[in-house]
N, C-alpha and C positions, 0 to 999 in steps of 0.2 A: 307304284311306278312299274311299268312293264317295258323292259328293253326288247325291241323287236329286231333291230339290225345294228351291227357294229362294223364300222369300216375304219381301217388304220393303214397308214402308209408313212414310211420314213421315220418310224418311231423306234429308236434303239435297234434291237435285232429284228424287229418287224419292218425291215426296209421294203421288201416287195409288198404290193398291195394285198391286203387281207380283208375279206368280207365274210362275216358270219351273219346269215339271214335266217328268217323263219323261226325265230326264237319263241317258244311257246310260253304259256302263262305259268306252268307249274315248274317242275324240276328239269333242268337241261344240263347235260355234261359236255364240257368243252375239253377234249382230250388232246394231249400232246406229249411227246417224249421230253426227257430232261434237256434243258437248254434250247427248247424249241420256241419258247416265248410265252408260256402261260402267264407267269408273273408279269411279264412285260405288257400283256394284253390288259391285265387289271390296272397297271400303272397308266396305260393309255386312256382307259375309261375315266380314271380318276383325274388325269390331267385335262381331258376334254371338258369335264364338268366343273372342276374347282380351280384350275390355274387360269390366270389372266392371259389373254391372247398375246399381249405385248410383253410377256415375261422374257427377261434376258439373263445374262450372266451364267452362273453355275446351274440355275434351274433349267435354262434352255439347253445348255451343254449336256445335261443328263438325259434329255429326250432324244438328241440326235444320235444316229449310228456312230460307232466309234471311228474316229479319224475322218469324219465328213461334216459338212455344214449345210446339209439339205434342209428342206422345209417339212417338219413333222405335221401330219394332217390327221384329224379324227372326225368322223361323222357318226352321230348316234341318233337312231330313230327310236322313239319311245312313246308310251301312252301313260296318261294319268287320268283316272276316273273316266275312261272311255274316250278321252280327247287325244288327238295325235299331235306329236311335236317332232321337230327335226332340229338338231344342233350340229353346225359345222364350225370347226375351229382349225386354224393353221398358225403355227408358231415360227419365229425366226424371220426369214425373208418374207416380206409382204404379209405381216401378221393380220389375221382377220377373225371375226366371230360373227355368227349369224344364227338366230334362233327363229324358226318358223312356228307360230302358235295359232290356235283357232282365233285369237284376237288380233292377229297381225304379225308382221315380221320386224324383228329388232336386230340392230347391227352394233358391232363393237362393244363399248362398255355398257350401253343400254341392254344389249343381249345378255351380258353377264349379270347385270343387276336384276333383270327380269327372271333369269334362271335361278338366282339366289332366293328370290321371293317364292318362286314356284316350288323349290325343293327344300326351303327353310335352312339355308346355310349362309355363311358370311364370306363375301369376296375379300381375299387378302389384299391389304392396302400396299404392301411392299414385299417383294421377294416371293418365295414359294409359299403355298398355303400350308397351314399347320393343321394337325389333326383336330384341334379345337374349332377350326374354321368350318369344318365339313359337315357339321350337324349330325343327325342320326344316321345318314347314309355311311359316314365313315365308320360307325359302329358295326354296321352289317357287312361291310366289305373287308374281309379278313385276309391279310397278307400271309404268305407262307411263313411259318415259324413264329407268328405273333399271337397265337391263341392263348399263350400262358401269361401275357403281360397285363391281364385285367381287362375289363370291358372298355375302359378308356373313354368314358363320357366326357366331352368337353362342355364348356359353359353353354354353347349353342345347342348341343344335344340334350343337356339337362333342361334347358328352357323349352325345347320342343315337347319333351315328355311332360313337363309340368303344365304346359299349355293344354295338353290333352286331359290333365287331371283338374283343370281350373274349376270346373263347375262343382265337382265333389268337394274341393277345398272350400270354395265359397259357401256352400250350403252348411258345412260344419261350423264355419266362423260367422254365420249370420248373414250370408248373402252379401249384398253391396254395403250394408251397414257395418259388417265385420271389419274390413280394412280401415274404414273411417274411425271406428272405435279404437282400433289398435293404434292408428296414427295419432289420434287425440290423446290417448293415454301416454304414449311415448313422448309427445310434445310437452305435456304437463310434467312428466317425470324428468325430462331432459332439462327443464328450466331449473330444477332443484338439484339433480344428481348427474354425475358423469355416467358413462356406459358401464363402469366397474362398480357403481353404487356409492361412490364417494361424493361428498358435497361439491357442487359445481362452483368454480371460482367466480366471484362477483354475483352469485345468486342469493336469493333471500335466505336459504338455509345456511350457506357458508357465512353470510353476514351476521345472521343471528347467533351462530356458534361462535364467531369471532367476538361479538359483543359480550356474550356470556363469559367467554374465556378472559376477556379484558377486565370485566367486572370482578370475576373470581380472583384474578391476579392482583387487582387493586386492594381487595379485602385482605388477601394473603400478605401483601406488602405492609398495609397499615397494622395488621395484627402482629407482624414481625417487628414493626417500629415500637409498638406498646411492649412486646416481650423484651425488646432490647433495653427500653427505659427501665423496666422493673429489674432486669438483669444487671444493669449498671449500678443500681442502688445496692443490690446484694453483693456485687463484686467489690464495691468501695469498702463495705464493712469487712469482707474477708481480708483485703489488703492491709487495712489498718491493724487487724488482729495479728497478722503475720509479722508486721514491723515491730509491734510491741513485744512479741515473743523473742525476736532476734536481739533487741536491746536488753531484754531482761536476762537472757542466757549468756551474754558477753561472748558470743561466738567468734567474733573477729579477733579479740585478744588471745583467746585460747588457741586458735589456729596459728597465730604468729609464734607463740611459745613452742608449739610442737615442731614448727619448721626450723627454729633456731637449734633445738637439740639434735635434729636429724642432720643439719649442716655441719655440726661439730664432729659427729662420727664420720662423716664423709671426708673431712679434711685429714683425719688420722689415716684413713684408708689410702688417700692420695699419696701420703708420705711413704707408706709401705710399697706402693706401686713404683715410686721413683727408685727406691732401693732395689727392687726386683729388676728394673730396667738396667741398672748399673751392672748387676750380676749377669744379665743376658749378654752384655758386651764382652765380659771376660770369657764367657763360654764360647762366644763366636770366635774370639781371637785364638783360644786354645784349639778349637776345632779346625780353624784355617791352618795352623801350624801342623796339626796332625795330618790333614789332607795333603799338604805340600810334601811332608816326609814320605807319606805312603806313595804319592805319585812318583817320586824320584826312585824309590826302591822298586816299584812296579816296572818302570822303564828299564832299570838295570836287569831285572829278571827276564824282560822281553828280549833284550840284546843277547843274553846268554842262550835263551831258547831258540832264537832265530839262527844263531851261529851253529848250534847243534843240528838244526833242521837242514840248513844249506849243505853241511858236510855229508849228511845222509843222502840228499838229493844228488850230489856229485857222484857218489859211489854207484847209485842206481843207474844214472845216465851212462856211465862208462860201461856197465855190464850190458845194457841194452844195445849199445853201439857194437860191442864185440859179437853179440849173438847175430845181428843183422849182417855183418860182414861175412859170416860163415855161410849164409844162404845165397849170396849173390851169384855164384857160379851156376847153381842148379836152375835159377830163374832164367838166366840168359840162354841156357841150353834148350829149355822147353820152348822159348819164343822162336828160336831159329828153326826147330822142327815144325812148328805150326806154319811158318811162312812157306817152307818148302812144299808141304802138303796142299796149301791153298793155291799156289801157283799151278800145280798139276791139275786140280779139278777145274780151275778157271779156263785152262786151255781146252779141256774136254767139253766144257759148256759152249765155247765159241764155235768149235767144230760142229756140235749138235745143232746150233742155231742156223749155221749155213746150210746144213742138210734139210732142215725144216723149211727154209725159204725156198729151196729148189723144189721140194715136194708140194708146197702150197702153189707155186707157179704152175706145176703140172696139173694139179687138181682144179685150179681156176680155169685153165684152158678146157678141161673136160666139161666143167659147169657151163662155160660160155657156149659150147657146142649145143647143149640142151636148151639154153635160153634162146639162142638164135633160131632153133627149130620151132620153139613155141611161138616166137614173134612172127615167123613166117605163117604159122597157122592162124594167128590173130589177124594178120594183114589180109589173108585170103577171106576170112569170115567177115571182116569189116567191109571189104569190097562187095561181097555178096549182099550184105545188109543195105549198102548204099543203093545198089541196083533195085532191091525190093522196095525201098522207100520211094525211089523215083517212080516206080510203076504205080504205087499207091497214090502218089500225088497226081499222076495223070488220071487215074480213075476218079479221084475226088473232084478234079476240075470239070469232069463231064456231068456231075450230079448237081442239079439246080434246087433240090429240096434241102432246106435247113430246118432246125428245130422250131424257129418262129413261124415259118410257112406251114409246117405240119400242124402245129398247135392251132393256127388260124383255120386250117381246113377242118380239123377235128371240132373246133368250136362252131364253125359254120354247119358242119354235118349234124352236130347236136341241136343247133337251132332249127334245122330242117325237120328233125324228128319231133322236136317240141311243137313246131308249127303243124306238122302232120297230125300229131295227137290232138292239138287244139281244133283242127278242122274236123277230125273224126268225132270229137266230143260234141261239136256244134252241129254236126250233120243230122239229117232227119231220116229215120228208117220207115219205109212204107211197105204195106202188104195189101194186095188186092184180092178180094173174094167175090167174083161176079156170081150173081144168083142164077143166071141161065148160061153160064160158060161163055159169056161175051169175051171177046179178045181185048187184051190190054197191051199196047205196044209203046216202046220207047226207042226213039231213033230208028223206026221201022223194024225193030226187033220185038217179037212177041214175048211177053213175060209169063212164066208159069204161075198159075193161081196159088196164092198163099206164100210165095217166096218173098223174103225181105229184100228190099231194094235200098241201098245206101245213097241218099241224095245229099251231096255236099256242095252243089252249085245249082243255079236255076235250071230246072228240067221240065220238059213238056211231055205229058203222057196222053196218048190217044185212047179213048174208051169207046168201044164198039156199042152203037146204039145210044150213045150219050153225047159224045163230042170229045172234048179235050180238057185236060187239067194241067195248069202250070204251077209248079212248086218252087218256092224260093226259100230254102232252109236257112235258119240261123240269123237272118237279118244282117245288121251291120257288123255284129260280132264275127260271124262266119266270113263275111267279106274281108274284114280286117285280118283274120287268120290266114285267109287265102293269099292276101297281099304279102303278109309276112313270109309265107311259104315260098311265094315266087321270088321275093327279095333274097331269101336265104339261098334258094337254088341258084339264082343268078350270081350271087357272091361266090358260092362254091364253084360254079362253072368257070368264072373268071380266074379264080385262084388255080384251078386245075390247068387251064390253058396257059397261064403265066408260068407254071412249073413244068409244063410239057408232059403231063401225065393224064391218064384216062380217068382214073378214079382215086379215091382215098386209099384203097388197098395198095394200088401201084405206088402212090406217094409214100406209104409206110414202107414198102419194099425198098424204094430208092433211099429213104432215110436210113433204113437198116444198113444198106450198102455204104452210105456216107459214114455211119458210125463204125462199120468194119474198116473202111479205108483210113479213117482217123485213128482207129485203134492200131492198125498196121503201122502207120507213120509213127505213132507214139512208141509202140513196141520197138520199132527199128531204131528210133532215136535213143531209147534207153539202152539197147544192146550195144549200139555204136559207142555210147558214152562209157559202157563197161569195157569194150575192147580197145577203144581209142579215146580216152577221156579228154586228151588234148588235140585230137584230130588225127586223121589217117596219115597225113604227111609227117606229123611229129612222130607217129609210130614208126614210119619208115626211117626217119632220121635216127631214131633210137636204135633201130636194127642195124643201120649202117655204123653207128658208134660202137655197138657190140662187136661187129665184124672187125673194125679197126683195132679194138682192144685185143681180139683174138690173134690178129696178125702180129701185134707187138709182142705178145707172149711167145710166139714162135721164134721171133728174133732173140728174145731174152734167153730162151732155152738153148738156142744155137750158140750164143756167145759164151756160155758157161758149160764146161764139160761135166756132166753129172756122173757121180761115181757109179760103178756098175751095181753095187749092192744097195742103191737107194731104195728104201722100202716105202710102203704106203704112208700117207700123211699122218694118220693116227699113230702108227708105230713110231715114226720119227718124232712126233710130239711127245710120246711117252718117254722116248730116249732123252729128249731135251729136258723134260720134267725131272727125270732121274738125275741128270747132270746138274740141274739147278738146285735140286735138293742136296746133292753131295757138296756143291759149292757153298750152299747156305750153312751146312754142317761144318765145313772146313773154315768158313768165315767166322762162325761162332767160336770155334776152337782158337782161331788166331786172335779174335777180339779178346777172348778170355785170357790167352797168354800175354797179349799186350797190356791188358788191364792189370794182370798180376805183376808184370815187369814195372809198370808205372807206379803201382802201389808200393812195391818193394823199394823203388828208387826214392819215392816220396818219404817213406818211413826212414830210409837210410839218411836222407838229407835232414829230416826233422831230428833224428837221433844225434847227428853231429852238431846241429845247432843247439839242441838241448844240453849237450855235454859242455859246449863252450859257455852257454849261459850259466850252467851250474858252477863251473870253475870261477866265473866272474862274481857270482852271487856269494859263493863261499868265502872268497878272498875279501870281498867288501865287508861282510858281516864280522869276520874275524878282526879286521882293522878297526871297525867302529867299537867293538867290545874292549879291545886293548887300549884305545884312546880314552874311553870313559873311565877305565880303571886307573889310568895314569892321573886323570883329573881328580877323582874321588875314589878311594878304595872301597870295596864292598863292606868291610868292617865298620868304617866311619858312617856309611849310610844306615846300617843296621842300628848303631848306637843312637843316631839322631831320631829314628823312628820310635825307639823305646822311650826316649825322654818325652816326645810329643804325646805319646799314648798316656803317660802318667799325668802330664799337665791337663789334658782334656778331662781325665777322670776327676781331678780335684775341683775344676770349675763346675762340672756337672753336679758334684756333691753340694757345693755352696748354693747353686741354683735351686736344688731340691729343698734346702732349708728355708729360703725366702718364700718359696711357693707355698710351703705349709703354713707359715705365719700369715700370709695374705689370705689364704683360704679360711683360716680360723676367724678372721675379722668379718667374714660374710659380706663382701662388698656389694653383691647384687641386692641383698636384703636391705642394706642401708640406703642404697640409691633408690630403691622402690619406695621406702618410707619418705625420703626427701621429695620424690615426685608427688606422692599422695598428699603430703603436707602443703606443698605449693598449690596443688589443684584445689584442696579444701579451702585454703585461704582465699584463692581467686573466686571460688564458687560462692562463699559466704558474702564477700564484698559485692559481687555482681548481683546476687539476690536482693541484698539490701538496697542497692542503687535502683534496680528494676522496680521494686515495690514502691519506692518513693516516687519514681517517675509515673507509674501507673496510677497512684493515688492522686497526683496533680491532674493527670489527663481526665480521669473520671469526674473529678470535681468540676473541671471546666466544661465537660460535655453535659453534665446535669444542669449546670447553670444556663446553657444555651437551649435546652429542650423545654417544650411546652406540653406538659402532660395533658392538660384540658383540651388543647387543639387536637391532639392525636385521637382522643376518645370521640370527639364530635365527628371528625372525618371518617372514623371507622364505622360509626352508626349509619351515616349516610351511604357509605360504600356497600354495606350489607343490604340495604334496601334496594339499591341499583342492581346488585347481584341477583336478588330474588326475582325482580322483574325480567332481567335478561334471560335467566334460565327458563322462566316460564314461557317466554316467547320462543326460545330455541326448541323447547320440547314440543310446542304447538306446530312449528314449521316442520320439525323432524317427523312428527306423526303424519302430517300431510304428505311428505315425501315418501314415507313408508307405505302409505295407502296407494299412491300412484305406482310405486315400484311393484307392490303386490298385485295390482290389477294387470300390469304389463306381464308379470311372470305367469299369472293365470292364463292370460290370452296366448302367450307363447307356448305354454304347456298344451293348451287346446290345439294350437296350430301343429305342434309336434305330433299330437295324437291324430290330427287330420292327415299329416304326411304318412303316418303308419297306415292309416285307413286307405289312402289312395294308392298305396303299394299293393293293396289287396287284389285289384283286377289283374295286375301283372303276375302276382304269385299264383292266381288262379290259372293264367295261361301257361305258367311254368309247370304246374302240377301234372298235366297229362304227359308232357315230354319227360319229366322225371320218372314217372311211373313206368314208361317204356324201358328205361335204362337202369334206374335205381328205385325199385318199388319201396315205398315207405319213407324215402328221404325227403327232408325239407331244407330249403336254403334261406339264409338271412341276407337281406340287402341293406347296405348303409343308407340312411335316410337322405343325406345330402348328396354324396357322390354316386349313389345307386350301384356301388361295387359290391361283389359277393364278399362277405366277411367270414361266414362260417356255414357249416351244414349240420343238420341234426339227423341221426340215424341210430337205431338200436338203443334208444333211450339216453343218448349222450350227444354233446355238441363237439365239433372238431373245427379248428381254424382252417380256412380255405387254403392258406399257404402250406399247411402241413400235409395236404393230400398228395397223392402220387401225380406225376406229370400227366399221365394219361387221363386220370379222373378230372384234373383241373381243366385239361383241354376240352373234354366232353361236356363238363358243366358250363364252361364258358360259351360253347357253341349253342347248347340248349337254351341258356338264358337269352342269348342274342335272338334265337328263333322266337322265343316267347315275346320279347319286346317288339320284334318285327310284326308278328301276328296282331298284337294289341294295337300298334300304331296303324296298321293297314285297316283294321276294323274301324278305327276312328277317322279314316279318310286321309291319313297322311301318306305321302309317297314313300314306300319302303320296298326295297329289293335286297336280296341276300346274295353275296358272291363269296365263295370259300375257295381259297387257293391251296390245293394239296393239304387240306385239313385231315384230321383223324389219323395222322402218321403214328400216334402212340397207342391206337386202339388195338386190342386183341381181336381175333376173328369174331368172337361172340358179340362183343360190344360194337364192333364195326357194323354187323348186320342190324343190331337194334338202333344204332345211330342212323342208319339208312332209313329205317322205318320212321324215325322221328323227323327226318328231313322230308320224307314223302308226306307225312301228316302236315307239316308246316307249309309244304308246297300247295296244299289245298287252298291256302289263303294268300300267300305271298309267292312271288317269283323267286326261284333259287337257281343260281348258276354255280356249278361245281367245276373248277379247273383241276383236272386230274391227269396223272401220268399212267394210270392203270385203268383204262376204260372197261376191261373185262370184269372188274369188280362191280360195275354198275349195270351191265347188260341184263342180269337176271331180273332187274326191276322193270325192264321194258321202257325205260325213259329214253328220250331222244339223245343221241350222242353226235356231237359235231367235232370233227378232227381238224386241227389247225393246218395240217398238211393239205387237206382238201379245200381249205378256205382261201388259198392264195389265188387270186383272180384279179380281174380288172377293177380298179377303183372308180366308182361312179363319180363323174365330175359334179362339182357343186353347181 
């Protein structure tokens, strides 16, 4: 595929018409600064080829310039295998698609379907196209910053590549018979096995395995029945022996005698425990009497201690009150002195504030004088600018040339030059060499011998002694060029007359005068906005307001008589600051004196309250102690406590005696023997009963069983098992054979896939040697992605390489695929948007060589922001800024 011309209009930032024409077959650089639209151009090409013309929603919104709803249009002129095609697409309002081919013209969806067949991609059925839809062209059109994301083959791209390898794969697998053999083997295998190699449900193998398993299960069940019968015979004999042993040893009677002896000892221990519980009650009673006497004596001691404490607290409170009364006079004296000092400095601060206010008024009046003078200067400058702007407007009104008219004249002038060049190219040059100096005349003027004559229109030459010769150079081509020249000259003449100028140079002079007048107007507007941002009248009103403020200050100063010693504003402010500082210091001293007075008054009030409380508490505690002693004297309480102490000691001694006697009887040991005897008796009786029940059950089971029937059924089941296992093994062997055949064919197919990657790896090798001599790459068989590289005798994962190396390898492999497909006759063109951003200078130069080498086979477009990097290669460079021109109508 060779792109020859690209036209874009109203596509994102490419809103003005853009036409890039004359694109060659090899390497072409399309240059533009950042944000100028290089990536947008690639998106426009992609949209023109792969997006449906009736796309709407977010997909359409992404194409339209920001904030507008215009109609994006793309036209692509391209060639495939020497045949010329033209694609026109428009989106949004009045969407359309038109494809002109050597076989006819297609419209709307038919155009898109025909284009998809031509370029081997898939038309998106809904919404925007996906990378997988775009076939191999999506692989070769690399967006900015996407070179590190892998090759990104979609299903369509892989299909295209595999189609190019189809013949090689078919030969390896036996040509046309290979796929049929594979399909037949898989069909046979799939009848018996699932994809994972397990027996297929409902198939012959699954049924044979199930029958064998059922036969084996039947044999196992019957063998278990026979073992159960034989086991029941043995079990009956064992049960009868155990019953006879229990009856012979008289185990039940012995267990009963052992239990009776243990129960007698337990009754004796229970009597000792009742005696011990009675002693516990006596101990508890004595202990309660002791605690009661102790509590009464403790309460009496507490009353005595509280009375003594309250008396001490009363003495301390009286001493504290006496001490505070002695300090009251000094605290009051300090507070009065602080009040007097504060009143003095406060009066000084008020006087200083009045002097500062007068000084500020005087300073403000002086500042207003300067502001009014500056406003007068601004008003004068603004008036001058308004006059200059009016003069520029008048000059602009007299100029009839604008940018559109000048561009039209320049375009027409260029058309004249092109037509003149075409006429000159088609003209005929004649030289006359008369043998005897005969005269040759043109329009009655004799021509010098041997001088070249430019014949650009039908001309008659008179030849002396011969006659005349009429020359009509160029035929229809020259006539057409002359008509184009006349049309261009007429168009330019009409434009010059309409603009009132003599020639293009005068038009350019007038346009420069227009730009100068517009610049003067703009400059005047900007300066007027600086001097009078709200207008000159507002500036004058502001000046009037300042004058009024100045007059009011004069009145204010006249009404107040300023002291003769009024100093400058800064001096008066420093005096005020000193006065405020003195006032602050005096206020702090006053606050401190007031705080001290308040604290002293509080302490004094608290001390008086504490003294009264101490007197009440002391009197109350003394009354409670005296009342308690009248009720029960201290000596009586002490005697009661002594008697309770002796009674508790006697009860505790009796308790110790009963505890020793109970411990000597070992109650836990006796209770354990009782429990063991009961359990032994219960176990012996249960065993005997269980054995008798088991004996009866086995006898009944043996009576119902038919040993002869079990043996006959077992023999028959064993024969069925042998037949079922034999059939299962036979079907399993058949399934294994088909599975093995499929695996061998698949292994051969994998080897074929590796083999058909060989042509691509051969195309990659020359590119790798330019950049990485001796390096090899490995491609994954199914996805065709780069998985690892080999160099210096070791392999490295692709993802472990540096960003720059991955970017360069990604581009080199894309170039190799493009070269291979182009050689196979598939449409392939490479577009790289600001690639190689991670390449150092050395690798960048070698990558340029690789691109030039690939450009010998495929067309490559480089979208670059640094055209100077590509000029040394001598490749064509098209600048986006120079491509903005008229969009050729469809």
